[in-house]
C-alpha positions as CSV (number, residue, x, y, z in Angstrom):
1,M,0.2,0.1,0.1
2,E,3.0,2.9,1.0
3,G,4.6,1.6,-2.3
4,L,1.3,2.4,-4.3
5,L,0.6,6.2,-2.5
6,R,4.2,6.7,-2.3
7,F,3.8,6.4,-6.8
8,V,0.3,8.7,-6.8
9,L,1.9,11.2,-4.4
10,G,5.3,11.2,-6.5
11,R,3.5,11.8,-9.4
12,L,1.4,15.0,-8.1
13,I,3.7,16.3,-6.4
14,G,6.6,17.6,-8.2
15,R,7.5,20.8,-7.3
16,G,8.1,21.2,-3.3
17,T,8.6,18.6,-0.2
18,L,6.5,15.8,1.4
19,D,6.7,13.9,3.1
20,V,4.7,10.8,4.2
21,A,4.2,8.8,6.7
22,V,1.3,5.3,7.0
23,G,0.8,4.5,10.6
24,A,3.9,2.7,12.4
25,G,5.8,3.0,9.2
26,R,9.3,5.0,8.2
27,P,8.1,8.3,6.1
28,F,8.8,8.9,2.0
29,R,9.9,11.8,0.8
30,V,8.8,12.9,-2.6
31,G,8.7,16.5,-5.0
32,D,11.7,17.7,-5.6
33,G,13.8,18.9,-2.9
34,T,12.7,22.3,-2.4
35,G,11.4,25.5,-0.1
36,E,10.3,23.9,3.7
37,P,9.6,20.6,3.7
38,L,5.8,19.5,4.8
39,A,4.6,15.9,7.0
40,V,1.7,13.7,7.7
41,R,1.1,11.2,8.7
42,L,-1.7,8.6,7.8
43,S,-3.6,6.4,10.3
44,G,-3.1,3.8,8.1
45,R,-3.6,1.8,5.1
46,R,-6.9,2.6,5.2
47,A,-6.4,6.4,5.5
48,A,-3.8,5.3,2.4
49,L,-6.8,3.6,0.6
50,R,-9.0,6.3,0.9
51,L,-7.3,9.1,0.0
52,M,-5.7,7.9,-3.2
53,L,-9.6,7.0,-4.6
54,N,-11.0,9.7,-3.6
55,A,-8.7,13.0,-2.4
56,D,-11.8,15.4,-3.2
57,L,-14.0,14.0,-0.4
58,A,-11.0,12.0,1.7
59,F,-8.5,14.3,2.1
60,G,-10.7,16.5,4.4
61,E,-12.3,13.9,5.6
62,L,-9.2,12.4,6.8
63,Y,-8.1,15.6,8.7
64,M,-11.4,16.1,10.6
65,D,-10.9,12.4,11.6
66,G,-7.8,12.5,12.5
67,D,-7.1,9.3,10.6
68,L,-4.6,12.6,8.5
69,A,-1.8,14.1,11.3
70,V,0.0,17.5,10.1
71,E,3.6,17.0,12.3
72,R,5.6,19.5,10.5
73,G,3.9,22.5,8.5
74,D,0.0,23.2,8.9
75,I,-2.6,22.4,7.5
76,A,-3.2,25.1,5.2
77,D,0.7,24.8,4.2
78,V,-0.1,21.3,2.6
79,I,-3.1,22.5,1.0
80,T,-1.5,24.9,-0.6
81,L,1.6,22.3,-2.1
82,A,-0.6,20.1,-3.7
83,M,-2.9,23.2,-5.6
84,T,0.2,24.8,-6.7
85,N,1.1,21.3,-8.4
86,L,-2.5,20.3,-8.8
87,R,-2.2,23.1,-11.6
88,D,0.2,21.0,-13.5
89,F,-0.7,18.1,-12.8
90,R,-3.2,15.9,-15.9
91,P,-5.5,13.9,-13.9
92,N,-5.9,10.1,-15.2
93,L,-9.3,8.9,-17.1
94,P,-10.7,7.7,-13.6
95,I,-10.8,11.3,-12.1
96,R,-11.2,13.0,-15.6
97,L,-14.9,10.9,-15.4
98,A,-15.6,11.4,-11.7
99,R,-14.7,14.7,-12.0
100,S,-17.3,15.3,-15.6
101,W,-19.8,13.1,-13.8
102,R,-20.6,15.3,-10.8
103,T,-20.2,18.7,-13.5
104,A,-23.5,16.5,-15.2
105,V,-25.0,15.6,-12.5
106,R,-24.7,19.1,-10.6
107,F,-28.5,20.5,-11.3
108,L,-29.6,17.5,-8.9
109,Q,-27.5,19.2,-6.1
110,Q,-28.0,22.7,-6.8
111,R,-32.4,22.2,-7.2
112,N,-33.0,24.2,-5.0
113,V,-36.4,24.9,-4.1
114,A,-37.6,26.8,-1.3
115,R,-38.0,24.4,1.5
116,R,-34.3,22.7,0.5
117,A,-33.2,26.2,0.4
118,R,-34.3,27.1,3.3
119,R,-33.0,23.5,4.7
120,N,-29.5,24.0,3.5
121,V,-29.2,27.4,4.7
122,A,-30.3,25.8,8.4
123,H,-26.9,23.5,7.9
124,H,-24.5,26.3,8.4
125,Y,-25.8,29.4,9.0
126,D,-28.5,28.3,12.2
127,L,-25.0,26.4,14.1
128,D,-24.8,27.8,17.3
129,G,-24.3,32.3,16.8
130,R,-21.7,32.3,18.8
131,L,-19.6,30.7,17.2
132,Y,-19.8,33.1,14.5
133,T,-18.6,35.9,17.2
134,L,-15.0,33.8,17.7
135,F,-14.4,34.3,14.4
136,L,-15.9,37.8,12.5
137,D,-15.5,41.0,13.2
138,A,-17.5,43.0,16.0
139,D,-20.6,43.8,12.7
140,R,-20.4,40.1,12.1
141,Q,-19.6,40.4,8.9
142,Y,-20.2,37.3,6.9
143,S,-18.3,38.1,3.0
144,C,-14.7,38.9,1.6
145,A,-14.2,41.8,3.0
146,Y,-12.3,45.3,0.7
147,F,-9.2,46.1,2.2
148,E,-8.1,49.1,1.0
149,T,-4.3,49.5,2.0
150,P,-3.0,45.9,3.2
151,D,-1.8,47.0,6.9
152,Q,-6.4,47.4,7.5
153,S,-7.9,45.9,10.4
154,L,-10.0,43.3,9.5
155,D,-12.7,45.8,11.2
156,D,-12.4,48.2,8.5
157,A,-11.9,46.2,5.9
158,Q,-15.0,45.0,6.6
159,L,-16.8,49.4,7.3
160,A,-15.0,50.1,4.2
161,K,-16.8,47.1,1.9
162,K,-20.8,48.3,3.1
163,R,-18.8,51.5,2.2
164,H,-17.8,50.5,-1.4
165,I,-21.1,48.6,-2.0
166,A,-23.4,51.8,-0.3
167,A,-21.2,54.1,-3.2
168,K,-22.3,51.9,-6.2
169,L,-25.9,51.9,-5.0
170,L,-26.3,55.5,-5.6
171,V,-29.2,55.0,-2.2
172,E,-30.6,58.3,-1.1
173,P,-32.2,59.7,2.1
174,G,-36.1,57.4,1.9
175,Q,-35.3,55.4,-0.7
176,R,-36.6,51.6,-0.1
177,V,-33.5,49.0,-0.8
178,L,-34.3,45.1,-0.4
179,D,-30.8,43.5,0.9
180,I,-31.9,39.1,-0.3
181,G,-29.6,37.2,2.1
182,S,-28.6,40.5,4.4
183,G,-27.7,37.9,7.5
184,W,-27.3,39.7,11.3
185,G,-27.8,42.4,9.7
186,G,-24.8,44.8,9.6
187,L,-25.3,45.9,6.0
188,A,-28.7,46.6,6.2
189,L,-28.3,48.6,9.5
190,Y,-25.8,50.8,7.5
191,L,-27.6,51.8,4.7
192,A,-30.2,52.6,7.0
193,E,-28.5,54.8,9.0
194,R,-25.8,56.1,6.5
195,C,-28.1,56.5,4.0
196,D,-31.4,57.1,5.1
197,A,-32.4,54.7,4.1
198,R,-36.0,52.4,4.3
199,V,-34.4,48.6,3.9
200,T,-36.0,45.5,3.7
201,G,-34.0,42.5,4.6
202,I,-35.3,39.2,4.3
203,T,-33.5,35.6,4.8
204,L,-33.6,32.2,5.4
205,S,-31.2,31.8,8.2
206,T,-33.9,32.0,11.4
207,E,-30.7,32.1,14.3
208,Q,-29.7,35.5,12.0
209,L,-33.5,37.2,11.8
210,A,-33.3,37.6,15.2
211,V,-30.4,38.9,15.7
212,A,-31.1,41.4,13.1
213,R,-34.1,42.0,14.1
214,N,-32.6,42.4,17.8
215,R,-30.1,44.3,16.7
216,A,-32.4,46.8,14.3
217,K,-34.3,47.4,17.9
218,E,-31.3,48.5,19.7
219,R,-30.6,51.1,17.8
220,K,-33.5,52.7,16.8
221,L,-33.7,51.9,13.6
222,Q,-37.3,49.3,13.4
223,D,-39.0,52.1,11.5
224,R,-36.5,51.6,8.9
225,V,-35.2,48.8,8.9
226,D,-37.6,45.2,8.4
227,F,-36.5,42.0,8.3
228,R,-38.3,38.8,7.1
229,L,-38.1,35.4,6.7
230,E,-38.6,34.8,3.1
231,D,-37.2,33.5,-0.2
232,Y,-36.6,36.3,-2.3
233,R,-39.1,34.2,-4.9
234,H,-42.0,35.7,-2.9
235,V,-41.2,39.1,-1.9
236,T,-43.9,41.4,-4.0
237,D,-42.3,45.4,-3.0
238,R,-41.0,47.5,-5.2
239,F,-37.8,48.3,-4.7
240,D,-35.0,51.5,-5.8
241,R,-32.2,49.8,-4.6
242,I,-31.7,46.1,-4.6
243,V,-28.7,44.3,-2.7
244,S,-27.1,40.9,-2.7
245,V,-23.9,40.3,-0.3
246,G,-22.7,36.7,-0.1
247,M,-26.3,35.3,-1.1
248,F,-25.2,34.2,-4.7
249,E,-23.4,31.3,-3.8
250,H,-26.6,29.2,-2.7
251,V,-28.8,30.3,-5.1
252,G,-27.8,26.8,-8.0
253,V,-27.1,27.7,-11.7
254,P,-30.6,26.8,-12.9
255,Y,-32.5,29.1,-11.6
256,Y,-30.0,32.6,-11.9
257,R,-32.9,33.3,-14.6
258,T,-35.4,32.7,-11.6
259,F,-33.0,35.3,-9.3
260,F,-32.4,38.3,-11.7
261,D,-35.9,37.6,-13.4
262,T,-37.2,38.1,-9.7
263,A,-34.7,41.5,-8.9
264,A,-36.0,43.4,-12.2
265,R,-39.0,42.5,-11.4
266,L,-38.8,43.8,-8.2
267,L,-37.2,47.0,-9.6
268,T,-38.0,50.2,-10.0
269,D,-37.6,51.5,-13.6
270,D,-34.7,53.6,-12.4
271,G,-33.4,51.8,-10.0
272,V,-29.8,49.9,-9.7
273,M,-28.9,46.7,-7.9
274,L,-25.8,45.3,-7.0
275,L,-24.8,42.2,-6.9
276,H,-21.7,40.7,-4.6
277,S,-20.2,36.9,-4.9
278,I,-17.5,34.6,-5.0
279,G,-17.1,33.7,-8.6
280,R,-14.7,31.4,-10.4
281,M,-11.6,33.0,-12.6
282,G,-11.9,30.0,-15.1
283,E,-14.8,28.3,-16.8
284,P,-17.6,26.1,-14.9
285,G,-17.0,23.8,-12.9
286,A,-18.5,21.5,-9.8
287,T,-18.6,22.1,-6.0
288,N,-16.4,20.2,-4.2
289,P,-17.6,17.1,-2.9
290,W,-16.2,17.5,0.7
291,I,-18.1,21.5,0.4
292,A,-20.5,20.1,0.0
293,K,-21.2,17.5,2.2
294,Y,-20.5,19.3,5.1
295,I,-20.4,23.1,4.9
296,F,-22.7,24.8,1.9
297,P,-25.0,21.7,1.0
298,G,-26.4,22.7,-2.3
299,G,-24.4,25.7,-2.4
300,Y,-22.6,26.1,-5.8
301,I,-19.8,29.1,-7.1
302,P,-20.6,30.5,-10.5
303,A,-17.8,31.4,-14.0
304,L,-19.1,35.0,-15.1
305,S,-20.0,33.0,-18.1
306,E,-23.0,31.3,-16.4
307,V,-23.9,34.4,-14.1
308,L,-24.3,37.3,-17.6
309,P,-26.3,35.2,-19.9
310,A,-28.8,35.0,-17.5
311,I,-28.8,38.8,-17.1
312,E,-29.1,39.4,-20.5
313,K,-31.9,37.6,-20.6
314,S,-33.9,39.4,-17.6
315,G,-33.6,43.0,-19.4
316,L,-31.3,44.2,-16.6
317,V,-28.9,46.4,-17.9
318,V,-24.6,45.3,-16.4
319,T,-23.2,48.5,-16.1
320,D,-20.0,47.5,-14.6
321,I,-17.9,45.0,-12.9
322,E,-16.0,44.5,-10.5
323,I,-12.8,41.4,-9.7
324,L,-11.7,41.6,-6.1
325,R,-9.1,39.0,-6.8
326,L,-6.9,38.3,-2.6
327,H,-9.6,40.6,-0.7
328,Y,-10.8,37.3,0.5
329,A,-7.4,35.6,0.6
330,E,-7.2,38.0,3.6
331,T,-10.8,38.3,5.1
332,L,-9.8,34.7,5.2
333,K,-6.1,34.8,6.7
334,A,-7.4,36.6,9.6
335,W,-10.6,34.4,10.5
336,R,-8.6,31.2,10.1
337,E,-6.4,33.5,13.2
338,R,-8.9,34.2,15.0
339,F,-10.4,30.8,14.9
340,H,-7.9,30.1,16.4
341,A,-6.9,31.8,18.7
342,R,-10.8,31.1,20.3
343,R,-10.2,27.7,20.2
344,E,-11.1,26.6,23.8
345,E,-14.1,28.6,23.6
346,V,-15.3,26.3,19.9
347,L,-14.2,23.5,21.9
348,A,-16.6,23.9,24.8
349,L,-19.1,24.4,22.1
350,Y,-18.6,21.6,19.7
351,D,-16.0,19.8,19.5
352,E,-12.6,18.4,18.6
353,R,-13.9,17.2,14.6
354,F,-15.9,20.4,14.5
355,F,-12.8,23.0,15.3
356,R,-11.0,20.4,12.3
357,M,-13.2,20.8,10.2
358,W,-13.5,24.4,10.3
359,D,-10.0,25.0,10.1
360,F,-10.0,23.1,6.7
361,Y,-13.1,24.7,5.3
362,L,-11.2,28.0,7.0
363,A,-7.6,27.2,4.8
364,A,-9.1,25.3,2.2
365,S,-10.9,28.4,1.2
366,E,-8.1,30.5,2.2
367,M,-5.7,28.8,-0.6
368,S,-8.5,28.3,-3.3
369,F,-8.9,32.5,-3.4
370,R,-4.8,32.5,-3.3
371,H,-3.5,29.2,-5.7
372,D,-7.0,28.3,-7.7
373,G,-8.9,30.6,-9.2
374,M,-11.8,32.0,-7.3
375,M,-12.6,35.4,-6.9
376,V,-15.3,37.7,-6.2
377,F,-16.5,40.0,-8.8
378,Q,-19.2,42.5,-8.2
379,I,-21.9,43.6,-10.5
380,Q,-23.4,46.8,-11.0
381,L,-27.3,46.3,-12.8
382,A,-30.4,48.8,-14.1
383,K,-32.6,48.9,-16.0
384,R,-31.7,52.2,-17.7
385,Q,-28.4,52.6,-18.9
386,E,-28.6,56.4,-17.4
387,A,-29.0,55.3,-13.6
388,V,-25.6,55.4,-13.1
389,P,-23.3,58.5,-14.0
390,L,-20.7,57.7,-17.3
391,T,-17.9,56.9,-15.4
392,R,-17.3,55.2,-12.2
393,D,-15.4,59.0,-10.8
394,Y,-19.2,58.9,-7.9
395,I,-17.8,55.9,-5.8
396,G,-15.0,57.7,-4.3
397,A,-16.8,60.6,-4.4
398,R,-19.4,58.4,-2.7
399,E,-17.7,56.8,-0.3
400,N,-15.6,60.1,1.4
401,A,-18.8,61.6,1.4
402,L,-20.7,58.2,3.2
403,R,-16.6,58.1,5.2
404,A,-17.1,61.2,6.7
405,R,-20.7,60.9,7.5
406,E,-18.6,57.5,10.2
407,G,-17.6,60.4,11.9
408,H,-15.8,59.1,14.7
409,R,-15.8,55.4,16.4
410,P,-15.6,53.6,19.1
411,D,-12.9,51.2,19.2
412,L,-13.8,48.1,17.4
413,R,-13.4,44.8,19.1
414,L,-13.8,40.8,17.8
415,A,-17.0,40.0,18.4
416,G,-18.3,38.1,21.4
417,E,-16.1,40.2,23.5
């Protein structure tokens, strides 16, 4: 078994250095000897066989179950080694067939009808709310931050993200705004407080809904912010502005046309929409099976080539597209550092297996943005070309105006402290 594993890994790891041991056996080395050596140990032959038969699923499972231990380096380093080598790796026929099959049947996994969408959301977002306070910023922004400078703090970068989005939305006082996938309410509250908008936030998470409503009550914004437990397909009101941040990844390719048709129906004739979503730099693919099973069931990261045709058919006009490349990598790095710093508190809520599962999720996600072609796109949409200015100068000007309205802020802290 060790010989076969050495052969398989030897074909994959052409650059770098990895020492691998199975059970109590002596380690063998693969790679070209460059870089800082990494070392892993598999619990036994069964673990080695699982890794060879279905690495896309087994890699994460073995780590979270303790059957793959990193003895030198960190799991993020091992993931980086694998991803950077996979760029030059030509998979064999069985691997190609398995991945082609996943792409072909993805419509079954992404059949996100209303009831299933609610169940998928609950799987990830209805965890113990204290978990998210341990690693997110003070406003609980669970999406890509916007780092204006390399040394900007996570809290300031998340505030910059809200400011950047509000500027692109061109929100005016008194306008009605729909926030699709409003989470814990941070963006909706910002638009109400800083832009004097009237905001409706919709979510499918009962945990997030309760927190968002409580936050609106604490800030005495109930008259300007209405949070609802509602599917976007069931909304009937009309809005001057529509925003969706970090929700589109849960829509599913079969429902892209429905999503944009709904947005077009809800948006006023002179309205503006801003869609913020994770995307692929390359061609369409399929969701990693480990992510689909343990983290985001029903989720999928789209290529722009899948999104734009649905927009075109809806009658909406694309007025701006911005690609945020490494911003999410830096966001995930900060989340993982905070997650590790609060390890004992995570273990008090769940257990070691859960901690390792989320550690793998955060590490793999960060490295996907650094090495595996993931990015974030912001697409600005309208019904009329004249709904937004001719040049992008207005974005910076509006950000400066919003920054002035924010004024002095108290020192921010880790959420939950």
